[in-house]
N, C-alpha and C positions, 0 to 999 in steps of 0.2 A: 495596698495596705501592707506594710512590712511588719512582721511580728518580731519584736526585739525582746530577748529574754534576759532578765537581770535578776540575779539573786546571789547572796554571798555563798562561798563554798562550804561553810560550816553547816548549812541547812540541808545536808544530804541525809535524809531519813526515808525509810520505806513507809509510804503513806497509803492507807486504805480509804480515808475519808478526810475531806477538808471542809472547814467552816471558816468563812472570812469575814472580817469587818473592814475591808478596804476595797480597792477598785482595780480597773483594768484599762489599759490603753493599747488597743490592738491596732494593727495596720491591716490593710485590706489584701492580705494574701490568704485566701480562704482555706487552704489545705496545708498542713505542715506536719512532718515527722518531728514531734515535739520532744520525745524522749528516746533513749537508746533501747528501752524495753516497753512493754505494755503500759498503758495509762489507766489508773484505777479511779481517779477522781478529778473533778473540775468544779471551780466556783468563781462567779463574779463577786465583786464587792458591791456595796450599796450604791456607789456613785457610777458604776459601770465603766470605769476607766482603767481597771486593772483586773487581771485574771490570774488564777493560780491553777497549776496542774500538778498532780502527784502520781508517780510511777513506780513500777516494780524495779526500776533501776536505782532505787533508794534516793531519788532526787525530787524535791519540790521546786518548781520553777514559777517565778512571777513574770508575766508577760506585760510589758509596759513598766510604769513606775508610779509613784505616789501611793505607796502602801504605808499603813501604820501597824497593823497587827494581823497575825494569822494563827489559826489553830488547826492542828492535824493529828489524826490518830496514827499509830505506828505499830508495825508488826513486832517491834522489839519490847512489847509489853508496856509501853509508855504512851503518853500524849505529849505534844510539843507545842508550846505557845511562844511565838516570836513577835517582838516589836522590832523596829529597824535598828534600835540601839542595843538590844540585849535579847536573851531567850530564857525560857523557863522549861524544865523537863518535869512532868508529872509522873512519878513512878509509884507503883503499888499494886497494879494488876499482875496476876500470875500467868496470864496467857496474852496473846496478841490483842491489842485495842482496835476494835472494829468500827467505832463511832465516837465522835467528839463534837459537842455543841456548846456554844456560849449560852448561859442562862440569860434571862430577860435583862438584867442589869449589866451584863458583861463583866461583872466582877467575879463571877463564878463560872465554872465549866462543868459539864456533865459528860462522862465517858461511859461507853458500853464495851463489853469485852467477851471473848470466847471463854473466859473463866466463869461465866454465868453471874456476873455482878454488874451493877451500874454504880459508879462513884460520882460524888459531888466534890469539887475541888474549890478551895479559896485561892485565887491567883496571887493575892498579896503575899500569902505565906507559902505558896506552892505546896499546900498540904491538903490531903483528903479529909474532908470534914464529915462525910457520911458514906457508908457502903450499904447498898441494897441488894439482897440476894434475889435474882430474877429467874431462877429455875431452869433456864435454857440458854444456849449460845445466843448472845445478843447481836443482831445484825445492824441495828440502827436505833437512834434515839432522837426525839424532839422534845422540846420543853417550853413551858411558859414560866411564870414566876413561882407557882407552887405545884404545877403538874408536870410530871415526866411521863412520856409515853415510849415504850420500848417494843421493838419487833424481834421475833425469835424464829429459830429453826424448828421449833416444835409446832409451827403453824398458828402461833397466837400473837396477838398484840395485847400488851399489858399497860394498864394505867396505874400510876403511882402518885400518892400524895407525898411530896418530897419532905414535908414537915414531919410526918410520922413514919415515913419509909414503908408504908403499907400499900398493898395492891387493892385498888378500889373496883377494878373491873378487868375481865378478860374478854377479848373478841376473837373467836376462832375463825381461821380462814381455811381454804382447801389446799394451800401449798405453802412451802417454806417461804417465810417473809423476807424479802431482800432489802427493802428500803421503806422509809417514811418521809413525809413532807407535810407541813402545815400550810394552809392557805393564808394569804396576807392578813385576813381578819381573824384568824385562829378559830374559825367556826367549823372548818372541815379538815379532816385528816386523809391524806392520800397514802395508800400502800401499794407496793408491787410485790408480786409473789411468783413462785416457780410454776404455778399452774397457768401462767401466761395471762393473768388478769390483773388489772389495776382496779382497786376498790376505793370508793369515796365514802367515808364515814362522817355522818353529821354529828358533831361533838355535842350538840344540844340535845339530840335524840339518837344515842349511839346505836340503837337497833335499826336505824334508817341507813341503808347502804345501797350504793349504786355501783354496778360492775361495768368496766370499760374493756372491751375486747376488740380485736381486729384480725382479719384474715392475714396471715403472714407474720403477725407479731409473736415473738417468742423471747421470753426472759432468758438471757444467755448465760447468766452466772448467779451465784448465791450473793453477789454484791451489786447487782444491777440497780441503778438509781432512777427513779421517776420523780418528776417535779411539777409544781404549779407554775403557770405564767405569773408575771408580777402582779397582774390585776385579778388573778384567780379565775379567769374565764376559760383557760385551756390547761390541758395536761400534756406533758411531753415525756417520752421514754425512748431509749435506744433499744434495738432489737438484735437478736443473734444473726439476722440476715443482713446486718450492716446498714439498715435504714433507721431514720428517726420518725416516730409516729406521734402525731399531735391530735388530741381529741378535744371536742367542744364540750365543756362542762354542762351547759344548759340543755343541749340536745342529746348528749350521750354519743354522738356520731363521730367517726373518724373524720377530722377536718383536712389533714394533709399527711402525706407520706413523703419523706425526703430521702431518696435513694441514691445509690451509685457513687458515693464519695468515700465510703469505708470499705476496707477489704477484710474486716474481722468483726466479731461481735462487739457491739458498742457497750462500754462499761457505765458511762454516766453522761448526763447532759447538764448544761447550765444556761439560764436565761438571764440576760442583763436586766436590771431594774428599769431601764428605759424602754424595754420591750423590743429594742432594735435588733439585738443579736441573740442568737442561740449558738453555743459551742458544744460539740459532741466529741467524745474521745473514745478510743477503742483499744483492744488488746494487742494490736499490732504497732502501737506507738504513734498512731495518727490522731491529730486534732483538726477538726473541721469547723470553720466559722461560717454560720448561716446568717444572712441578712434579709431584710424585707420578708419576714416570716408571715 
């Protein structure tokens, strides 16, 4: 499988997080030095035939073709939204943008920043329509139509009513929170934190939490990403030891450990919607394609 990289040169921005609405067409070369410097983020599209990677070399790359749009957070205090025919820059944060997500309708974008704010943007006007003061460095955001959930360096997850801009709940954790992910049915929230624990929060009863640990697993940075599998049955995260760890949600047990392909701490993992592939990326610029997980 040959990985072919195609992206216009104008899309060279420093990206710390990517959220995609397109796909990936990978070839079967399972290991690749995909960037000139470390890779921070990786995402499949919904149709699983296009992949995007973002690195500290200030480049976002699309692997394969058939993309329509991409959203990325940038260390230059902006978020960037591209379609194949044009691009939009969302400026207004005073420090680096650490998270960017489409809202449910995909006509709006939510960003989180080191400036301790979450902003909601109208893509038609490329304008900020709401700013929420979130009290701490924001490491990640996820959202549904009216709910925004943000994670923070002060070891808390905060729930926001986006209509009123008010905090409805705080969930304390034991470590600095590095990432969030929603399960496909939006009933469970996954967090990863620097205490080397993944936590699953039941959004219907948010006091119900399950912790996932494994011998050898270590959250390697303040931006390490953990994710659900497409069917919500498994959790995956990369570790400082260069291995990918996969847990079974039902049993709470470690299902698999995928070692020996990375030479540095893994920054992020992405799972194709088909369930066929997992891609992991690391700080030493390597991307690894795993199949038959």
